[in-house]
C-alpha positions as CSV (number, residue, x, y, z in Angstrom):
1,X,206.4,-55.3,157.5
2,X,205.6,-53.9,160.9
3,X,201.8,-53.2,161.3
4,X,202.1,-49.7,163.1
5,X,198.3,-49.5,164.1
6,X,195.2,-51.7,164.3
7,X,192.0,-51.6,166.0
8,X,189.2,-54.2,166.9
9,X,187.4,-55.6,163.7
10,X,184.8,-57.6,165.5
11,X,182.3,-54.6,165.5
12,X,178.5,-54.3,164.7
13,X,177.9,-52.5,161.1
14,X,176.8,-49.4,162.9
15,X,180.0,-49.3,164.9
16,X,182.2,-50.0,161.9
17,X,180.6,-46.9,160.1
18,X,181.4,-44.9,163.0
19,X,184.9,-45.9,162.9
20,X,185.2,-45.3,159.2
21,X,183.8,-41.7,159.7
22,X,186.3,-41.1,162.5
23,X,189.3,-42.5,160.4
24,X,188.4,-40.5,157.3
25,X,189.8,-37.3,158.7
26,X,193.2,-39.1,158.9
27,X,193.5,-39.8,155.1
28,X,196.2,-37.6,153.2
29,X,195.4,-37.1,149.7
30,X,198.8,-36.1,148.5
31,X,202.5,-37.0,149.3
32,X,205.9,-37.3,147.7
33,X,206.5,-41.1,147.6
34,X,210.0,-40.5,146.3
35,X,211.8,-43.1,144.1
36,X,209.8,-46.1,143.6
37,X,211.7,-49.5,143.6
38,X,209.3,-51.9,145.0
39,X,205.5,-52.2,144.8
40,X,202.9,-54.5,146.1
41,X,199.4,-55.7,145.3
42,X,197.0,-56.9,148.0
43,X,193.8,-59.1,147.5
44,X,191.6,-61.5,149.4
45,X,189.5,-64.4,148.2
46,X,186.9,-66.7,149.8
47,X,184.3,-69.1,148.7
48,X,180.8,-67.6,148.5
49,X,179.1,-68.5,151.8
50,X,182.3,-69.2,153.6
51,X,183.7,-67.4,156.6
52,X,187.3,-68.2,155.8
53,X,189.2,-65.4,154.3
54,X,192.5,-66.0,152.4
55,X,194.5,-62.8,152.0
56,X,197.7,-62.1,149.9
57,X,200.4,-59.7,149.1
58,X,202.7,-59.9,146.2
59,X,205.7,-57.7,146.0
60,X,207.2,-56.9,142.7
61,X,210.6,-55.0,141.8
62,X,209.9,-51.7,139.9
63,X,210.1,-50.8,137.0
64,X,210.6,-54.4,135.7
65,X,207.6,-55.9,137.8
66,X,209.5,-59.1,138.8
67,X,207.8,-60.9,141.5
68,X,210.2,-60.9,144.6
69,X,207.8,-62.0,147.3
70,X,204.3,-63.7,147.8
71,X,202.9,-64.1,151.2
72,X,199.4,-65.4,152.4
73,X,197.3,-65.5,155.5
74,X,193.8,-66.7,156.6
75,X,191.4,-65.7,158.9
76,X,187.8,-66.4,160.1
77,X,185.4,-63.9,160.1
78,X,181.9,-63.3,161.5
79,X,181.5,-59.9,159.9
80,X,178.9,-60.2,156.9
81,X,179.6,-59.1,153.5
82,X,178.3,-55.7,153.2
83,X,179.3,-53.2,150.4
84,X,181.2,-50.4,152.0
85,X,182.3,-52.4,154.9
86,X,184.8,-54.7,152.9
87,X,187.8,-53.9,155.4
88,X,186.1,-55.3,158.4
89,X,185.6,-58.7,156.6
90,X,189.0,-58.9,154.9
91,X,191.2,-56.7,157.1
92,X,192.5,-59.2,159.8
93,X,193.6,-61.5,157.2
94,X,195.3,-58.7,155.2
95,X,197.1,-57.4,158.2
96,X,198.4,-60.8,159.0
97,X,199.6,-61.2,155.5
98,X,201.4,-57.8,155.8
99,X,202.9,-59.0,159.0
100,X,204.7,-61.9,157.2
101,X,206.0,-59.8,154.4
102,X,209.7,-59.1,154.4
103,X,209.5,-56.7,151.8
104,X,209.1,-52.8,152.3
105,X,207.0,-51.9,149.4
106,X,207.2,-47.9,148.7
107,X,203.4,-48.3,147.4
108,X,200.6,-50.6,147.8
109,X,197.9,-51.4,145.2
110,X,194.5,-52.6,146.6
111,X,191.7,-54.4,144.8
112,X,189.0,-51.8,146.0
113,X,188.1,-48.3,146.5
114,X,190.3,-45.6,148.4
115,X,188.2,-42.4,148.8
116,X,185.7,-43.3,146.2
117,X,183.6,-44.8,148.9
118,X,180.2,-43.7,150.6
119,X,182.1,-42.5,153.6
120,X,185.4,-41.7,151.7
121,X,187.3,-44.6,153.5
122,X,187.6,-47.7,151.1
123,X,189.8,-50.5,151.8
124,X,192.8,-48.9,150.3
125,X,192.6,-45.8,152.5
126,X,191.6,-47.8,155.8
127,X,194.7,-50.2,155.1
128,X,196.8,-47.2,154.0
129,X,196.2,-45.6,157.4
130,X,196.9,-48.7,159.4
131,X,199.9,-49.7,157.4
132,X,201.0,-45.8,157.2
133,X,202.0,-46.4,153.6
134,X,201.2,-44.6,150.2
135,X,198.3,-46.8,149.0
136,X,196.2,-46.8,145.7
137,X,192.7,-48.2,145.3
138,X,192.2,-49.8,141.7
139,X,188.6,-50.9,141.4
140,X,186.7,-52.9,138.7
141,X,183.4,-50.9,139.3
142,X,182.3,-47.8,141.0
143,X,180.8,-47.8,144.4
144,X,179.9,-44.1,144.5
145,X,180.0,-41.3,142.0
146,X,179.6,-41.1,138.1
147,X,182.2,-41.1,135.4
148,X,181.8,-40.6,131.6
149,X,183.4,-43.2,129.4
150,X,186.9,-42.4,128.8
151,X,188.3,-42.2,125.2
152,X,189.2,-45.7,123.5
153,X,192.8,-45.2,123.7
154,X,195.2,-46.6,126.4
155,X,195.7,-44.0,128.9
156,X,192.4,-42.1,128.4
157,X,190.8,-41.0,131.5
158,X,187.8,-39.1,132.7
159,X,187.0,-38.0,136.6
160,X,184.8,-39.8,138.8
161,X,182.7,-37.2,140.3
162,X,180.5,-37.0,143.4
163,X,178.5,-34.0,144.2
164,X,180.9,-31.9,142.0
165,X,183.9,-33.3,143.5
166,X,186.6,-35.3,141.9
167,X,187.0,-38.4,144.0
168,X,188.8,-40.6,141.4
169,X,189.5,-41.2,137.7
170,X,188.0,-43.9,135.3
171,X,191.2,-44.8,133.3
172,X,191.5,-47.0,130.2
173,X,194.6,-49.2,130.9
174,X,194.1,-51.3,127.8
175,X,192.4,-50.7,124.5
176,X,189.2,-52.2,123.9
177,X,188.6,-53.2,127.7
178,X,186.6,-51.6,130.2
179,X,188.2,-48.9,132.5
180,X,189.5,-49.3,136.0
181,X,188.5,-46.8,138.7
182,X,191.4,-45.3,140.6
183,X,191.2,-43.2,143.6
184,X,193.6,-42.1,146.4
185,X,194.1,-44.7,149.1
186,X,196.6,-42.7,151.5
187,X,199.7,-40.4,151.1
188,X,199.6,-39.9,147.4
189,X,198.1,-37.5,144.9
190,X,195.4,-38.7,142.5
191,X,197.5,-38.0,139.2
192,X,200.4,-39.8,140.8
193,X,198.2,-42.7,141.4
194,X,197.1,-42.8,137.7
195,X,200.5,-42.5,136.6
196,X,201.9,-45.4,138.4
197,X,198.7,-47.7,137.6
198,X,199.3,-47.0,133.9
199,X,203.1,-47.6,134.4
200,X,202.3,-51.2,136.2
201,X,199.5,-52.1,133.5
202,X,201.3,-54.3,131.0
203,X,199.1,-55.6,128.7
204,X,196.2,-56.4,131.1
205,X,193.2,-54.6,132.3
206,X,194.6,-54.6,135.9
207,X,198.0,-53.3,136.9
208,X,200.4,-56.1,137.5
209,X,200.5,-55.8,141.4
210,X,196.8,-56.5,141.8
211,X,196.5,-58.9,138.8
212,X,199.6,-61.0,140.5
213,X,197.6,-60.8,144.0
214,X,194.3,-61.8,142.5
215,X,195.9,-64.7,140.7
216,X,197.8,-65.9,143.9
217,X,194.6,-65.3,146.1
218,X,192.6,-67.7,144.1
219,X,195.6,-70.4,144.1
220,X,195.6,-70.0,148.1
221,X,191.9,-70.2,148.3
222,X,191.9,-73.4,146.1
223,X,194.7,-74.9,148.0
224,X,193.4,-73.9,151.4
225,X,196.9,-72.4,152.3
226,X,196.8,-69.6,154.5
227,X,200.1,-69.9,155.9
228,X,202.5,-69.6,152.9
229,X,205.4,-67.4,151.9
230,X,207.4,-67.6,148.6
231,X,210.3,-65.4,148.1
232,X,213.5,-64.6,146.0
233,X,214.9,-62.4,148.7
234,X,218.1,-63.2,150.6
235,X,217.1,-65.4,153.7
236,X,219.3,-63.3,156.0
Protein backbone atom coordinates (compact mmCIF):
# COMPACT_ATOMS: atom_id res chain seq x y z
CA UNK A 1 0.00 0.00 0.00
CA UNK A 2 1.05 3.54 -0.64
CA UNK A 3 1.29 5.62 2.53
CA UNK A 4 -0.16 8.93 1.51
CA UNK A 5 0.76 10.94 4.58
CA UNK A 6 2.79 10.71 7.74
CA UNK A 7 4.24 12.95 10.44
CA UNK A 8 6.92 12.74 13.15
CA UNK A 9 6.14 10.28 15.93
CA UNK A 10 9.04 11.20 18.24
CA UNK A 11 6.99 13.80 20.08
CA UNK A 12 6.47 14.59 23.72
CA UNK A 13 3.08 13.56 25.15
CA UNK A 14 2.01 17.23 25.15
CA UNK A 15 2.99 17.60 21.49
CA UNK A 16 1.19 14.36 20.63
CA UNK A 17 -2.01 15.64 22.25
CA UNK A 18 -1.83 18.89 20.27
CA UNK A 19 -1.38 16.91 17.06
CA UNK A 20 -4.39 14.73 17.87
CA UNK A 21 -6.51 17.83 18.45
CA UNK A 22 -5.43 19.23 15.07
CA UNK A 23 -6.06 15.97 13.17
CA UNK A 24 -9.49 15.40 14.74
CA UNK A 25 -11.08 17.98 12.42
CA UNK A 26 -10.15 15.82 9.43
CA UNK A 27 -12.05 12.70 10.53
CA UNK A 28 -14.97 11.89 8.24
CA UNK A 29 -17.90 10.21 9.98
CA UNK A 30 -19.58 9.00 6.81
CA UNK A 31 -18.69 7.76 3.36
CA UNK A 32 -19.76 5.33 0.68
CA UNK A 33 -17.26 2.49 0.78
CA UNK A 34 -18.86 0.80 -2.22
CA UNK A 35 -18.65 -2.93 -2.83
CA UNK A 36 -16.41 -4.67 -0.32
CA UNK A 37 -14.22 -7.46 -1.68
CA UNK A 38 -11.20 -7.24 0.62
CA UNK A 39 -10.99 -6.40 4.31
CA UNK A 40 -7.96 -6.08 6.58
CA UNK A 41 -7.22 -6.21 10.27
CA UNK A 42 -4.29 -4.50 11.99
CA UNK A 43 -2.79 -5.11 15.41
CA UNK A 44 0.46 -4.74 17.30
CA UNK A 45 2.12 -6.76 20.05
CA UNK A 46 5.04 -6.25 22.39
CA UNK A 47 6.44 -7.74 25.54
CA UNK A 48 5.66 -5.76 28.67
CA UNK A 49 8.59 -3.47 29.41
CA UNK A 50 9.96 -3.78 25.87
CA UNK A 51 10.33 -0.93 23.38
CA UNK A 52 10.23 -3.29 20.36
CA UNK A 53 6.82 -3.12 18.65
CA UNK A 54 5.70 -5.90 16.30
CA UNK A 55 2.90 -4.79 13.98
CA UNK A 56 0.91 -6.86 11.52
CA UNK A 57 -1.74 -6.44 8.86
CA UNK A 58 -3.83 -9.38 7.67
CA UNK A 59 -5.89 -9.09 4.46
CA UNK A 60 -8.92 -11.33 3.94
CA UNK A 61 -11.17 -11.87 0.96
CA UNK A 62 -14.78 -10.85 1.62
CA UNK A 63 -17.29 -12.35 2.19
CA UNK A 64 -15.66 -15.78 2.64
CA UNK A 65 -12.89 -14.31 4.85
CA UNK A 66 -10.08 -16.40 3.43
CA UNK A 67 -6.71 -14.96 4.43
CA UNK A 68 -4.87 -13.79 1.30
CA UNK A 69 -1.93 -11.89 2.78
CA UNK A 70 -0.16 -11.36 6.09
CA UNK A 71 2.63 -8.85 6.63
CA UNK A 72 4.65 -7.82 9.65
CA UNK A 73 7.08 -5.10 10.63
CA UNK A 74 8.89 -4.08 13.77
CA UNK A 75 10.15 -0.79 15.14
CA UNK A 76 11.76 0.36 18.34
CA UNK A 77 9.94 3.15 20.12
CA UNK A 78 10.83 5.49 22.96
CA UNK A 79 7.25 6.71 23.35
CA UNK A 80 5.80 5.47 26.65
CA UNK A 81 2.57 3.53 27.01
CA UNK A 82 -0.04 6.20 27.73
CA UNK A 83 -3.76 5.46 27.33
CA UNK A 84 -5.14 7.69 24.61
CA UNK A 85 -1.78 8.05 22.84
CA UNK A 86 -1.46 4.52 21.50
CA UNK A 87 -0.79 5.56 17.91
CA UNK A 88 2.42 7.33 18.86
CA UNK A 89 3.77 4.06 20.27
CA UNK A 90 2.50 1.65 17.63
CA UNK A 91 2.08 3.91 14.58
CA UNK A 92 5.57 3.69 13.02
CA UNK A 93 5.56 -0.13 13.01
CA UNK A 94 1.99 -0.23 11.70
CA UNK A 95 2.79 2.17 8.86
CA UNK A 96 5.78 0.04 7.87
CA UNK A 97 3.56 -3.06 7.83
CA UNK A 98 1.05 -1.28 5.59
CA UNK A 99 3.89 -0.26 3.24
CA UNK A 100 4.65 -3.97 2.77
CA UNK A 101 1.03 -4.88 2.03
CA UNK A 102 0.45 -5.65 -1.64
CA UNK A 103 -3.31 -5.92 -1.16
CA UNK A 104 -5.60 -2.89 -1.39
CA UNK A 105 -8.25 -3.40 1.32
CA UNK A 106 -11.59 -1.67 1.00
CA UNK A 107 -11.83 -1.23 4.76
CA UNK A 108 -9.46 -1.72 7.69
CA UNK A 109 -10.38 -2.88 11.19
CA UNK A 110 -8.18 -1.78 14.09
CA UNK A 111 -7.92 -3.31 17.56
CA UNK A 112 -8.67 -0.06 19.36
CA UNK A 113 -10.79 3.03 19.30
CA UNK A 114 -11.96 5.31 16.53
CA UNK A 115 -13.65 8.52 17.68
CA UNK A 116 -14.59 6.94 21.05
CA UNK A 117 -11.48 8.57 22.47
CA UNK A 118 -10.75 11.48 24.84
CA UNK A 119 -9.85 13.73 21.89
CA UNK A 120 -11.90 11.92 19.25
CA UNK A 121 -8.83 10.45 17.55
CA UNK A 122 -8.12 6.87 18.52
CA UNK A 123 -5.80 4.65 16.52
CA UNK A 124 -8.47 3.74 13.93
CA UNK A 125 -9.17 7.41 13.20
CA UNK A 126 -5.52 8.46 13.27
CA UNK A 127 -4.39 5.65 10.97
CA UNK A 128 -7.44 6.05 8.77
CA UNK A 129 -6.42 9.64 8.06
CA UNK A 130 -2.80 8.74 7.33
CA UNK A 131 -3.81 5.85 5.05
CA UNK A 132 -6.81 7.72 3.59
CA UNK A 133 -8.89 4.54 3.92
CA UNK A 134 -12.21 3.65 5.52
CA UNK A 135 -11.37 2.46 9.03
CA UNK A 136 -13.26 1.02 11.99
CA UNK A 137 -12.25 0.79 15.63
CA UNK A 138 -13.20 -2.45 17.37
CA UNK A 139 -12.24 -2.25 21.04
CA UNK A 140 -12.60 -4.74 23.86
CA UNK A 141 -13.26 -2.05 26.47
CA UNK A 142 -14.35 1.57 26.69
CA UNK A 143 -11.86 4.40 26.89
CA UNK A 144 -14.47 7.15 27.27
CA UNK A 145 -18.25 7.23 27.38
CA UNK A 146 -20.86 4.92 28.86
CA UNK A 147 -23.13 2.23 27.43
CA UNK A 148 -25.90 0.09 28.81
CA UNK A 149 -25.47 -3.65 28.44
CA UNK A 150 -26.89 -4.74 25.07
CA UNK A 151 -29.38 -7.60 24.86
CA UNK A 152 -28.21 -11.18 25.14
CA UNK A 153 -28.68 -12.08 21.48
CA UNK A 154 -26.09 -11.80 18.75
CA UNK A 155 -26.46 -8.43 17.03
CA UNK A 156 -27.93 -6.68 20.05
CA UNK A 157 -26.51 -3.20 20.45
CA UNK A 158 -26.67 -0.10 22.61
CA UNK A 159 -25.14 3.34 21.99
CA UNK A 160 -21.93 4.51 23.59
CA UNK A 161 -22.73 8.00 24.85
CA UNK A 162 -20.52 10.88 25.87
CA UNK A 163 -22.14 14.12 26.98
CA UNK A 164 -25.32 13.03 25.23
CA UNK A 165 -23.58 12.34 21.92
CA UNK A 166 -23.40 8.86 20.35
CA UNK A 167 -19.74 8.09 19.75
CA UNK A 168 -19.98 4.36 19.19
CA UNK A 169 -21.98 1.20 19.75
CA UNK A 170 -21.67 -1.65 22.22
CA UNK A 171 -22.42 -4.73 20.12
CA UNK A 172 -22.92 -8.36 21.07
CA UNK A 173 -21.11 -10.31 18.36
CA UNK A 174 -21.67 -13.68 20.02
CA UNK A 175 -24.17 -14.91 22.56
CA UNK A 176 -22.95 -15.28 26.14
CA UNK A 177 -19.85 -13.18 25.50
CA UNK A 178 -19.02 -9.60 26.40
CA UNK A 179 -19.80 -6.97 23.77
CA UNK A 180 -17.22 -5.20 21.65
CA UNK A 181 -17.19 -1.42 21.31
CA UNK A 182 -17.36 -0.20 17.74
CA UNK A 183 -16.62 3.36 16.71
CA UNK A 184 -16.05 5.12 13.41
CA UNK A 185 -12.43 5.45 12.46
CA UNK A 186 -12.63 7.33 9.18
CA UNK A 187 -14.74 7.52 6.00
CA UNK A 188 -17.59 5.26 7.13
CA UNK A 189 -20.88 5.76 8.98
CA UNK A 190 -21.39 4.13 12.37
CA UNK A 191 -24.27 1.82 11.37
CA UNK A 192 -22.34 0.65 8.31
CA UNK A 193 -19.35 -0.08 10.56
CA UNK A 194 -21.55 -2.10 12.92
CA UNK A 195 -22.99 -4.09 10.01
CA UNK A 196 -19.51 -4.94 8.71
CA UNK A 197 -18.26 -6.00 12.12
CA UNK A 198 -21.23 -8.33 12.53
CA UNK A 199 -20.79 -9.64 8.97
CA UNK A 200 -17.16 -10.55 9.72
CA UNK A 201 -17.73 -11.98 13.22
CA UNK A 202 -17.90 -15.71 12.58
CA UNK A 203 -18.38 -17.52 15.87
CA UNK A 204 -15.94 -15.48 17.95
CA UNK A 205 -16.21 -12.30 19.98
CA UNK A 206 -13.79 -10.45 17.69
CA UNK A 207 -14.46 -9.97 13.98
CA UNK A 208 -12.24 -12.15 11.85
CA UNK A 209 -9.95 -9.36 10.55
CA UNK A 210 -8.82 -8.25 14.02
CA UNK A 211 -8.93 -11.80 15.39
CA UNK A 212 -6.54 -13.00 12.70
CA UNK A 213 -4.33 -9.94 13.19
CA UNK A 214 -4.19 -10.54 16.94
CA UNK A 215 -3.20 -14.18 16.46
CA UNK A 216 -0.53 -13.34 13.90
CA UNK A 217 0.87 -10.46 15.98
CA UNK A 218 1.46 -12.84 18.87
CA UNK A 219 3.22 -15.32 16.58
CA UNK A 220 5.45 -12.59 15.15
CA UNK A 221 6.33 -11.31 18.62
CA UNK A 222 7.18 -14.78 19.92
CA UNK A 223 9.36 -15.49 16.90
CA UNK A 224 10.90 -12.00 16.90
CA UNK A 225 10.12 -11.72 13.19
CA UNK A 226 9.32 -8.19 12.11
CA UNK A 227 10.25 -8.66 8.46
CA UNK A 228 7.65 -11.12 7.24
CA UNK A 229 5.17 -11.42 4.41
CA UNK A 230 3.00 -14.39 3.53
CA UNK A 231 0.68 -14.15 0.57
CA UNK A 232 -1.47 -16.21 -1.75
CA UNK A 233 -1.56 -13.37 -4.27
CA UNK A 234 0.12 -13.72 -7.67
CA UNK A 235 3.81 -12.81 -7.58
CA UNK A 236 3.52 -10.33 -10.44
